[in-house]
PyMOL Python script that loads the backbone (N, CA, C, O; Angstrom):
from pymol import cmd

cmd.read_pdbstr("""\
ATOM      1  N   UNK A   1      96.521  93.702  86.457  1.00  0.00           N
ATOM      2  CA  UNK A   1      95.712  94.304  85.410  1.00  0.00           C
ATOM      3  C   UNK A   1      94.248  94.278  85.844  1.00  0.00           C
ATOM      4  O   UNK A   1      93.807  93.382  86.565  1.00  0.00           O
ATOM      5  N   UNK A   2      93.516  95.277  85.387  1.00  0.00           N
ATOM      6  CA  UNK A   2      92.139  95.421  85.841  1.00  0.00           C
ATOM      7  C   UNK A   2      91.244  95.877  84.696  1.00  0.00           C
ATOM      8  O   UNK A   2      91.709  96.391  83.679  1.00  0.00           O
ATOM      9  N   UNK A   3      89.950  95.672  84.896  1.00  0.00           N
ATOM     10  CA  UNK A   3      88.931  96.142  83.961  1.00  0.00           C
ATOM     11  C   UNK A   3      88.156  97.273  84.617  1.00  0.00           C
ATOM     12  O   UNK A   3      87.624  97.117  85.716  1.00  0.00           O
ATOM     13  N   UNK A   4      88.094  98.415  83.936  1.00  0.00           N
ATOM     14  CA  UNK A   4      87.344  99.571  84.420  1.00  0.00           C
ATOM     15  C   UNK A   4      86.121  99.746  83.531  1.00  0.00           C
ATOM     16  O   UNK A   4      86.224  99.688  82.306  1.00  0.00           O
ATOM     17  N   UNK A   5      84.963  99.961  84.151  1.00  0.00           N
ATOM     18  CA  UNK A   5      83.733 100.236  83.410  1.00  0.00           C
ATOM     19  C   UNK A   5      83.168 101.561  83.889  1.00  0.00           C
ATOM     20  O   UNK A   5      82.974 101.775  85.086  1.00  0.00           O
ATOM     21  N   UNK A   6      82.910 102.443  82.940  1.00  0.00           N
ATOM     22  CA  UNK A   6      82.251 103.719  83.211  1.00  0.00           C
ATOM     23  C   UNK A   6      80.844 103.602  82.634  1.00  0.00           C
ATOM     24  O   UNK A   6      80.671 103.575  81.416  1.00  0.00           O
ATOM     25  N   UNK A   7      79.845 103.531  83.502  1.00  0.00           N
ATOM     26  CA  UNK A   7      78.454 103.459  83.056  1.00  0.00           C
ATOM     27  C   UNK A   7      77.844 104.845  83.169  1.00  0.00           C
ATOM     28  O   UNK A   7      77.951 105.501  84.205  1.00  0.00           O
ATOM     29  N   UNK A   8      77.202 105.285  82.090  1.00  0.00           N
ATOM     30  CA  UNK A   8      76.672 106.646  82.055  1.00  0.00           C
ATOM     31  C   UNK A   8      75.267 106.674  81.462  1.00  0.00           C
ATOM     32  O   UNK A   8      74.899 105.815  80.660  1.00  0.00           O
ATOM     33  N   UNK A   9      74.500 107.663  81.865  1.00  0.00           N
ATOM     34  CA  UNK A   9      73.120 107.836  81.415  1.00  0.00           C
ATOM     35  C   UNK A   9      73.108 108.527  80.051  1.00  0.00           C
ATOM     36  O   UNK A   9      73.555 109.666  79.918  1.00  0.00           O
ATOM     37  N   UNK A  10      72.591 107.825  79.042  1.00  0.00           N
ATOM     38  CA  UNK A  10      72.494 108.389  77.698  1.00  0.00           C
ATOM     39  C   UNK A  10      71.462 109.516  77.641  1.00  0.00           C
ATOM     40  O   UNK A  10      71.785 110.603  77.161  1.00  0.00           O
ATOM     41  N   UNK A  11      70.213 109.292  78.121  1.00  0.00           N
ATOM     42  CA  UNK A  11      69.216 110.366  78.038  1.00  0.00           C
ATOM     43  C   UNK A  11      69.616 111.629  78.809  1.00  0.00           C
ATOM     44  O   UNK A  11      69.146 112.722  78.493  1.00  0.00           O
ATOM     45  N   UNK A  12      70.472 111.482  79.810  1.00  0.00           N
ATOM     46  CA  UNK A  12      70.895 112.624  80.631  1.00  0.00           C
ATOM     47  C   UNK A  12      71.993 113.447  79.960  1.00  0.00           C
ATOM     48  O   UNK A  12      72.308 114.547  80.415  1.00  0.00           O
ATOM     49  N   UNK A  13      72.570 112.926  78.892  1.00  0.00           N
ATOM     50  CA  UNK A  13      73.633 113.640  78.203  1.00  0.00           C
ATOM     51  C   UNK A  13      74.986 113.524  78.876  1.00  0.00           C
ATOM     52  O   UNK A  13      75.798 114.445  78.786  1.00  0.00           O
ATOM     53  N   UNK A  14      75.244 112.409  79.549  1.00  0.00           N
ATOM     54  CA  UNK A  14      76.505 112.229  80.272  1.00  0.00           C
ATOM     55  C   UNK A  14      77.632 111.650  79.410  1.00  0.00           C
ATOM     56  O   UNK A  14      78.723 111.395  79.921  1.00  0.00           O
ATOM     57  N   UNK A  15      77.386 111.440  78.109  1.00  0.00           N
ATOM     58  CA  UNK A  15      78.402 110.812  77.254  1.00  0.00           C
ATOM     59  C   UNK A  15      79.698 111.609  77.229  1.00  0.00           C
ATOM     60  O   UNK A  15      80.773 111.026  77.372  1.00  0.00           O
ATOM     61  N   UNK A  16      79.629 112.918  77.052  1.00  0.00           N
ATOM     62  CA  UNK A  16      80.848 113.726  76.978  1.00  0.00           C
ATOM     63  C   UNK A  16      81.672 113.599  78.259  1.00  0.00           C
ATOM     64  O   UNK A  16      82.894 113.459  78.208  1.00  0.00           O
ATOM     65  N   UNK A  17      81.002 113.648  79.394  1.00  0.00           N
ATOM     66  CA  UNK A  17      81.701 113.500  80.676  1.00  0.00           C
ATOM     67  C   UNK A  17      82.353 112.119  80.771  1.00  0.00           C
ATOM     68  O   UNK A  17      83.485 111.992  81.238  1.00  0.00           O
ATOM     69  N   UNK A  18      81.633 111.087  80.327  1.00  0.00           N
ATOM     70  CA  UNK A  18      82.169 109.723  80.377  1.00  0.00           C
ATOM     71  C   UNK A  18      83.400 109.576  79.481  1.00  0.00           C
ATOM     72  O   UNK A  18      84.381 108.941  79.868  1.00  0.00           O
ATOM     73  N   UNK A  19      83.345 110.157  78.296  1.00  0.00           N
ATOM     74  CA  UNK A  19      84.477 110.083  77.368  1.00  0.00           C
ATOM     75  C   UNK A  19      85.680 110.833  77.944  1.00  0.00           C
ATOM     76  O   UNK A  19      86.808 110.348  77.860  1.00  0.00           O
ATOM     77  N   UNK A  20      85.450 111.999  78.523  1.00  0.00           N
ATOM     78  CA  UNK A  20      86.542 112.766  79.134  1.00  0.00           C
ATOM     79  C   UNK A  20      87.172 112.001  80.296  1.00  0.00           C
ATOM     80  O   UNK A  20      88.392 111.996  80.453  1.00  0.00           O
ATOM     81  N   UNK A  21      86.333 111.357  81.108  1.00  0.00           N
ATOM     82  CA  UNK A  21      86.852 110.573  82.228  1.00  0.00           C
ATOM     83  C   UNK A  21      87.632 109.363  81.723  1.00  0.00           C
ATOM     84  O   UNK A  21      88.692 109.039  82.259  1.00  0.00           O
ATOM     85  N   UNK A  22      87.117 108.702  80.708  1.00  0.00           N
ATOM     86  CA  UNK A  22      87.827 107.564  80.123  1.00  0.00           C
ATOM     87  C   UNK A  22      89.210 107.995  79.637  1.00  0.00           C
ATOM     88  O   UNK A  22      90.196 107.299  79.875  1.00  0.00           O
ATOM     89  N   UNK A  23      89.284 109.126  78.964  1.00  0.00           N
ATOM     90  CA  UNK A  23      90.571 109.640  78.474  1.00  0.00           C
ATOM     91  C   UNK A  23      91.524 109.913  79.636  1.00  0.00           C
ATOM     92  O   UNK A  23      92.710 109.593  79.550  1.00  0.00           O
ATOM     93  N   UNK A  24      91.018 110.500  80.715  1.00  0.00           N
ATOM     94  CA  UNK A  24      91.863 110.792  81.881  1.00  0.00           C
ATOM     95  C   UNK A  24      92.383 109.506  82.514  1.00  0.00           C
ATOM     96  O   UNK A  24      93.552 109.424  82.891  1.00  0.00           O
ATOM     97  N   UNK A  25      91.519 108.507  82.631  1.00  0.00           N
ATOM     98  CA  UNK A  25      91.934 107.226  83.211  1.00  0.00           C
ATOM     99  C   UNK A  25      92.981 106.556  82.325  1.00  0.00           C
ATOM    100  O   UNK A  25      93.990 106.057  82.822  1.00  0.00           O
ATOM    101  N   UNK A  26      92.744 106.544  81.024  1.00  0.00           N
ATOM    102  CA  UNK A  26      93.700 105.915  80.115  1.00  0.00           C
ATOM    103  C   UNK A  26      95.031 106.661  80.091  1.00  0.00           C
ATOM    104  O   UNK A  26      96.088 106.033  80.026  1.00  0.00           O
ATOM    105  N   UNK A  27      94.993 107.973  80.140  1.00  0.00           N
ATOM    106  CA  UNK A  27      96.225 108.758  80.141  1.00  0.00           C
ATOM    107  C   UNK A  27      97.090 108.409  81.345  1.00  0.00           C
ATOM    108  O   UNK A  27      98.312 108.315  81.233  1.00  0.00           O
ATOM    109  N   UNK A  28      96.456 108.217  82.489  1.00  0.00           N
ATOM    110  CA  UNK A  28      97.203 107.956  83.723  1.00  0.00           C
ATOM    111  C   UNK A  28      97.506 106.480  83.972  1.00  0.00           C
ATOM    112  O   UNK A  28      98.543 106.144  84.544  1.00  0.00           O
ATOM    113  N   UNK A  29      96.604 105.601  83.544  1.00  0.00           N
ATOM    114  CA  UNK A  29      96.678 104.214  84.009  1.00  0.00           C
ATOM    115  C   UNK A  29      96.674 103.159  82.904  1.00  0.00           C
ATOM    116  O   UNK A  29      96.551 101.969  83.195  1.00  0.00           O
ATOM    117  N   UNK A  30      96.805 103.566  81.669  1.00  0.00           N
ATOM    118  CA  UNK A  30      96.651 102.652  80.539  1.00  0.00           C
ATOM    119  C   UNK A  30      97.486 101.379  80.672  1.00  0.00           C
ATOM    120  O   UNK A  30      97.009 100.295  80.336  1.00  0.00           O
ATOM    121  N   UNK A  31      98.706 101.490  81.149  1.00  0.00           N
ATOM    122  CA  UNK A  31      99.597 100.318  81.248  1.00  0.00           C
ATOM    123  C   UNK A  31      99.179  99.348  82.349  1.00  0.00           C
ATOM    124  O   UNK A  31      99.653  98.212  82.393  1.00  0.00           O
ATOM    125  N   UNK A  32      98.292  99.797  83.238  1.00  0.00           N
ATOM    126  CA  UNK A  32      97.861  98.960  84.357  1.00  0.00           C
ATOM    127  C   UNK A  32      96.483  98.339  84.138  1.00  0.00           C
ATOM    128  O   UNK A  32      95.973  97.642  85.015  1.00  0.00           O
ATOM    129  N   UNK A  33      95.875  98.586  82.967  1.00  0.00           N
ATOM    130  CA  UNK A  33      94.505  98.148  82.720  1.00  0.00           C
ATOM    131  C   UNK A  33      94.430  97.125  81.595  1.00  0.00           C
ATOM    132  O   UNK A  33      95.202  97.171  80.637  1.00  0.00           O
ATOM    133  N   UNK A  34      93.474  96.190  81.734  1.00  0.00           N
ATOM    134  CA  UNK A  34      93.122  95.310  80.626  1.00  0.00           C
ATOM    135  C   UNK A  34      92.141  96.021  79.707  1.00  0.00           C
ATOM    136  O   UNK A  34      92.199  95.874  78.487  1.00  0.00           O
ATOM    137  N   UNK A  35      91.227  96.803  80.312  1.00  0.00           N
ATOM    138  CA  UNK A  35      90.227  97.512  79.521  1.00  0.00           C
ATOM    139  C   UNK A  35      89.685  98.699  80.302  1.00  0.00           C
ATOM    140  O   UNK A  35      89.750  98.753  81.530  1.00  0.00           O
ATOM    141  N   UNK A  36      89.148  99.648  79.542  1.00  0.00           N
ATOM    142  CA  UNK A  36      88.432 100.789  80.115  1.00  0.00           C
ATOM    143  C   UNK A  36      87.243 101.019  79.195  1.00  0.00           C
ATOM    144  O   UNK A  36      87.376 101.608  78.123  1.00  0.00           O
ATOM    145  N   UNK A  37      86.085 100.549  79.626  1.00  0.00           N
ATOM    146  CA  UNK A  37      84.913 100.434  78.777  1.00  0.00           C
ATOM    147  C   UNK A  37      83.840 101.441  79.155  1.00  0.00           C
ATOM    148  O   UNK A  37      83.607 101.712  80.333  1.00  0.00           O
ATOM    149  N   UNK A  38      83.185 101.997  78.126  1.00  0.00           N
ATOM    150  CA  UNK A  38      82.005 102.827  78.346  1.00  0.00           C
ATOM    151  C   UNK A  38      80.783 101.939  78.198  1.00  0.00           C
ATOM    152  O   UNK A  38      80.681 101.173  77.240  1.00  0.00           O
ATOM    153  N   UNK A  39      79.855 102.040  79.144  1.00  0.00           N
ATOM    154  CA  UNK A  39      78.633 101.249  79.143  1.00  0.00           C
ATOM    155  C   UNK A  39      77.453 102.203  79.197  1.00  0.00           C
ATOM    156  O   UNK A  39      77.318 102.978  80.144  1.00  0.00           O
ATOM    157  N   UNK A  40      76.602 102.148  78.187  1.00  0.00           N
ATOM    158  CA  UNK A  40      75.450 103.040  78.140  1.00  0.00           C
ATOM    159  C   UNK A  40      74.375 102.582  79.114  1.00  0.00           C
ATOM    160  O   UNK A  40      74.096 101.389  79.237  1.00  0.00           O
ATOM    161  N   UNK A  41      73.776 103.551  79.806  1.00  0.00           N
ATOM    162  CA  UNK A  41      72.719 103.257  80.757  1.00  0.00           C
ATOM    163  C   UNK A  41      71.651 104.333  80.715  1.00  0.00           C
ATOM    164  O   UNK A  41      71.597 105.137  79.785  1.00  0.00           O
ATOM    165  N   UNK A  42      70.810 104.338  81.724  1.00  0.00           N
ATOM    166  CA  UNK A  42      69.756 105.346  81.829  1.00  0.00           C
ATOM    167  C   UNK A  42      69.450 105.591  83.299  1.00  0.00           C
ATOM    168  O   UNK A  42      70.224 105.183  84.164  1.00  0.00           O
ATOM    169  N   UNK A  43      68.350 106.240  83.593  1.00  0.00           N
ATOM    170  CA  UNK A  43      67.917 106.520  84.968  1.00  0.00           C
ATOM    171  C   UNK A  43      68.945 107.320  85.770  1.00  0.00           C
ATOM    172  O   UNK A  43      69.044 107.156  86.986  1.00  0.00           O
ATOM    173  N   UNK A  44      69.714 108.189  85.095  1.00  0.00           N
ATOM    174  CA  UNK A  44      70.630 109.079  85.805  1.00  0.00           C
ATOM    175  C   UNK A  44      71.931 108.459  86.255  1.00  0.00           C
ATOM    176  O   UNK A  44      72.670 109.074  87.025  1.00  0.00           O
ATOM    177  N   UNK A  45      72.232 107.258  85.797  1.00  0.00           N
ATOM    178  CA  UNK A  45      73.424 106.553  86.263  1.00  0.00           C
ATOM    179  C   UNK A  45      74.709 107.226  85.779  1.00  0.00           C
ATOM    180  O   UNK A  45      74.792 107.681  84.638  1.00  0.00           O
ATOM    181  N   UNK A  46      75.691 107.283  86.644  1.00  0.00           N
ATOM    182  CA  UNK A  46      77.077 107.606  86.281  1.00  0.00           C
ATOM    183  C   UNK A  46      77.940 106.967  87.352  1.00  0.00           C
ATOM    184  O   UNK A  46      78.105 107.507  88.446  1.00  0.00           O
ATOM    185  N   UNK A  47      78.489 105.808  87.017  1.00  0.00           N
ATOM    186  CA  UNK A  47      79.306 105.061  87.970  1.00  0.00           C
ATOM    187  C   UNK A  47      80.608 104.625  87.311  1.00  0.00           C
ATOM    188  O   UNK A  47      80.713 104.537  86.087  1.00  0.00           O
ATOM    189  N   UNK A  48      81.587 104.357  88.153  1.00  0.00           N
ATOM    190  CA  UNK A  48      82.858 103.793  87.705  1.00  0.00           C
ATOM    191  C   UNK A  48      83.114 102.564  88.565  1.00  0.00           C
ATOM    192  O   UNK A  48      83.029 102.621  89.791  1.00  0.00           O
ATOM    193  N   UNK A  49      83.425 101.461  87.912  1.00  0.00           N
ATOM    194  CA  UNK A  49      83.745 100.251  88.664  1.00  0.00           C
ATOM    195  C   UNK A  49      85.084  99.692  88.201  1.00  0.00           C
ATOM    196  O   UNK A  49      85.475  99.832  87.043  1.00  0.00           O
ATOM    197  N   UNK A  50      85.768  99.058  89.137  1.00  0.00           N
ATOM    198  CA  UNK A  50      87.037  98.389  88.869  1.00  0.00           C
ATOM    199  C   UNK A  50      86.850  96.924  89.232  1.00  0.00           C
ATOM    200  O   UNK A  50      86.590  96.589  90.388  1.00  0.00           O
ATOM    201  N   UNK A  51      86.983  96.057  88.240  1.00  0.00           N
ATOM    202  CA  UNK A  51      86.795  94.618  88.446  1.00  0.00           C
ATOM    203  C   UNK A  51      85.492  94.313  89.177  1.00  0.00           C
ATOM    204  O   UNK A  51      85.456  93.464  90.068  1.00  0.00           O
ATOM    205  N   UNK A  52      84.416  95.014  88.792  1.00  0.00           N
ATOM    206  CA  UNK A  52      83.092  94.758  89.336  1.00  0.00           C
ATOM    207  C   UNK A  52      82.753  95.490  90.616  1.00  0.00           C
ATOM    208  O   UNK A  52      81.607  95.434  91.062  1.00  0.00           O
ATOM    209  N   UNK A  53      83.706  96.174  91.221  1.00  0.00           N
ATOM    210  CA  UNK A  53      83.466  96.919  92.462  1.00  0.00           C
ATOM    211  C   UNK A  53      83.269  98.399  92.133  1.00  0.00           C
ATOM    212  O   UNK A  53      84.135  99.024  91.522  1.00  0.00           O
ATOM    213  N   UNK A  54      82.131  98.953  92.539  1.00  0.00           N
ATOM    214  CA  UNK A  54      81.859 100.365  92.291  1.00  0.00           C
ATOM    215  C   UNK A  54      82.784 101.221  93.145  1.00  0.00           C
ATOM    216  O   UNK A  54      82.814 101.100  94.369  1.00  0.00           O
ATOM    217  N   UNK A  55      83.543 102.094  92.469  1.00  0.00           N
ATOM    218  CA  UNK A  55      84.476 102.975  93.177  1.00  0.00           C
ATOM    219  C   UNK A  55      84.037 104.435  93.094  1.00  0.00           C
ATOM    220  O   UNK A  55      84.567 105.286  93.807  1.00  0.00           O
ATOM    221  N   UNK A  56      83.065 104.725  92.221  1.00  0.00           N
ATOM    222  CA  UNK A  56      82.498 106.075  92.133  1.00  0.00           C
ATOM    223  C   UNK A  56      81.041 105.951  91.718  1.00  0.00           C
ATOM    224  O   UNK A  56      80.706 105.186  90.814  1.00  0.00           O
ATOM    225  N   UNK A  57      80.177 106.711  92.387  1.00  0.00           N
ATOM    226  CA  UNK A  57      78.757 106.785  92.043  1.00  0.00           C
ATOM    227  C   UNK A  57      78.338 108.236  92.215  1.00  0.00           C
ATOM    228  O   UNK A  57      78.479 108.798  93.301  1.00  0.00           O
ATOM    229  N   UNK A  58      77.826 108.846  91.157  1.00  0.00           N
ATOM    230  CA  UNK A  58      77.485 110.267  91.228  1.00  0.00           C
ATOM    231  C   UNK A  58      76.431 110.554  92.284  1.00  0.00           C
ATOM    232  O   UNK A  58      76.339 111.682  92.768  1.00  0.00           O
ATOM    233  N   UNK A  59      75.641 109.567  92.649  1.00  0.00           N
ATOM    234  CA  UNK A  59      74.622 109.760  93.683  1.00  0.00           C
ATOM    235  C   UNK A  59      75.231 109.864  95.080  1.00  0.00           C
ATOM    236  O   UNK A  59      74.582 110.353  96.005  1.00  0.00           O
ATOM    237  N   UNK A  60      76.476 109.407  95.238  1.00  0.00           N
ATOM    238  CA  UNK A  60      77.106 109.390  96.558  1.00  0.00           C
ATOM    239  C   UNK A  60      78.344 110.277  96.661  1.00  0.00           C
ATOM    240  O   UNK A  60      78.736 110.664  97.762  1.00  0.00           O
ATOM    241  N   UNK A  61      78.960 110.602  95.529  1.00  0.00           N
ATOM    242  CA  UNK A  61      80.241 111.310  95.533  1.00  0.00           C
ATOM    243  C   UNK A  61      80.176 112.549  94.645  1.00  0.00           C
ATOM    244  O   UNK A  61      79.387 112.602  93.703  1.00  0.00           O
ATOM    245  N   UNK A  62      81.009 113.544  94.949  1.00  0.00           N
ATOM    246  CA  UNK A  62      81.161 114.707  94.082  1.00  0.00           C
ATOM    247  C   UNK A  62      81.997 114.314  92.880  1.00  0.00           C
ATOM    248  O   UNK A  62      82.913 113.498  92.986  1.00  0.00           O
ATOM    249  N   UNK A  63      81.672 114.905  91.725  1.00  0.00           N
ATOM    250  CA  UNK A  63      82.419 114.587  90.509  1.00  0.00           C
ATOM    251  C   UNK A  63      83.700 115.401  90.464  1.00  0.00           C
ATOM    252  O   UNK A  63      83.665 116.630  90.412  1.00  0.00           O
ATOM    253  N   UNK A  64      84.823 114.713  90.483  1.00  0.00           N
ATOM    254  CA  UNK A  64      86.139 115.333  90.368  1.00  0.00           C
ATOM    255  C   UNK A  64      87.015 114.339  89.612  1.00  0.00           C
ATOM    256  O   UNK A  64      87.373 113.287  90.141  1.00  0.00           O
ATOM    257  N   UNK A  65      87.354 114.678  88.383  1.00  0.00           N
ATOM    258  CA  UNK A  65      88.098 113.755  87.526  1.00  0.00           C
ATOM    259  C   UNK A  65      89.369 113.253  88.189  1.00  0.00           C
ATOM    260  O   UNK A  65      89.629 112.050  88.202  1.00  0.00           O
ATOM    261  N   UNK A  66      90.162 114.163  88.738  1.00  0.00           N
ATOM    262  CA  UNK A  66      91.429 113.759  89.359  1.00  0.00           C
ATOM    263  C   UNK A  66      91.207 112.815  90.534  1.00  0.00           C
ATOM    264  O   UNK A  66      91.955 111.853  90.710  1.00  0.00           O
ATOM    265  N   UNK A  67      90.193 113.083  91.328  1.00  0.00           N
ATOM    266  CA  UNK A  67      89.894 112.225  92.479  1.00  0.00           C
ATOM    267  C   UNK A  67      89.434 110.840  92.018  1.00  0.00           C
ATOM    268  O   UNK A  67      89.809 109.830  92.614  1.00  0.00           O
ATOM    269  N   UNK A  68      88.633 110.791  90.971  1.00  0.00           N
ATOM    270  CA  UNK A  68      88.177 109.498  90.453  1.00  0.00           C
ATOM    271  C   UNK A  68      89.366 108.695  89.935  1.00  0.00           C
ATOM    272  O   UNK A  68      89.457 107.494  90.192  1.00  0.00           O
ATOM    273  N   UNK A  69      90.275 109.339  89.213  1.00  0.00           N
ATOM    274  CA  UNK A  69      91.472 108.643  88.717  1.00  0.00           C
ATOM    275  C   UNK A  69      92.295 108.112  89.889  1.00  0.00           C
ATOM    276  O   UNK A  69      92.778 106.981  89.842  1.00  0.00           O
ATOM    277  N   UNK A  70      92.457 108.916  90.937  1.00  0.00           N
ATOM    278  CA  UNK A  70      93.196 108.451  92.128  1.00  0.00           C
ATOM    279  C   UNK A  70      92.500 107.247  92.763  1.00  0.00           C
ATOM    280  O   UNK A  70      93.156 106.288  93.169  1.00  0.00           O
ATOM    281  N   UNK A  71      91.179 107.302  92.846  1.00  0.00           N
ATOM    282  CA  UNK A  71      90.424 106.202  93.441  1.00  0.00           C
ATOM    283  C   UNK A  71      90.575 104.933  92.608  1.00  0.00           C
ATOM    284  O   UNK A  71      90.760 103.847  93.158  1.00  0.00           O
ATOM    285  N   UNK A  72      90.497 105.065  91.298  1.00  0.00           N
ATOM    286  CA  UNK A  72      90.701 103.901  90.427  1.00  0.00           C
ATOM    287  C   UNK A  72      92.099 103.332  90.657  1.00  0.00           C
ATOM    288  O   UNK A  72      92.255 102.118  90.790  1.00  0.00           O
ATOM    289  N   UNK A  73      93.110 104.187  90.706  1.00  0.00           N
ATOM    290  CA  UNK A  73      94.498 103.740  90.923  1.00  0.00           C
ATOM    291  C   UNK A  73      94.608 102.947  92.225  1.00  0.00           C
ATOM    292  O   UNK A  73      95.288 101.922  92.272  1.00  0.00           O
ATOM    293  N   UNK A  74      93.945 103.416  93.277  1.00  0.00           N
ATOM    294  CA  UNK A  74      94.002 102.735  94.580  1.00  0.00           C
ATOM    295  C   UNK A  74      93.404 101.335  94.526  1.00  0.00           C
ATOM    296  O   UNK A  74      93.756 100.478  95.337  1.00  0.00           O
ATOM    297  N   UNK A  75      92.503 101.097  93.578  1.00  0.00           N
ATOM    298  CA  UNK A  75      91.833  99.801  93.487  1.00  0.00           C
ATOM    299  C   UNK A  75      92.484  98.853  92.482  1.00  0.00           C
ATOM    300  O   UNK A  75      91.952  97.780  92.198  1.00  0.00           O
ATOM    301  N   UNK A  76      93.611  99.246  91.959  1.00  0.00           N
ATOM    302  CA  UNK A  76      94.307  98.362  91.001  1.00  0.00           C
ATOM    303  C   UNK A  76      95.160  97.346  91.736  1.00  0.00           C
ATOM    304  O   UNK A  76      95.819  96.520  91.104  1.00  0.00           O
TER     305      UNK A  76
END
""", "prot")
cmd.dss("prot")
cmd.show_as("cartoon", "prot")
cmd.util.cbc("prot")
cmd.orient("prot")
């Protein structure tokens, strides 16, 4: 079991994207997770971490929901 955190920039308007990603992760991996949490941030942040390890960062990776879900699955 793992904890997933999606941190997103509130002033940037990333909430909808974060909620959609959370839904995709839960739809695919809910039985394998302890939690899937949204964390509000700022300064353009949009990251996904699994048990404290960043597995997606919008500054380094292209945004693709399916790819992010696959990456999260690989880190479980």
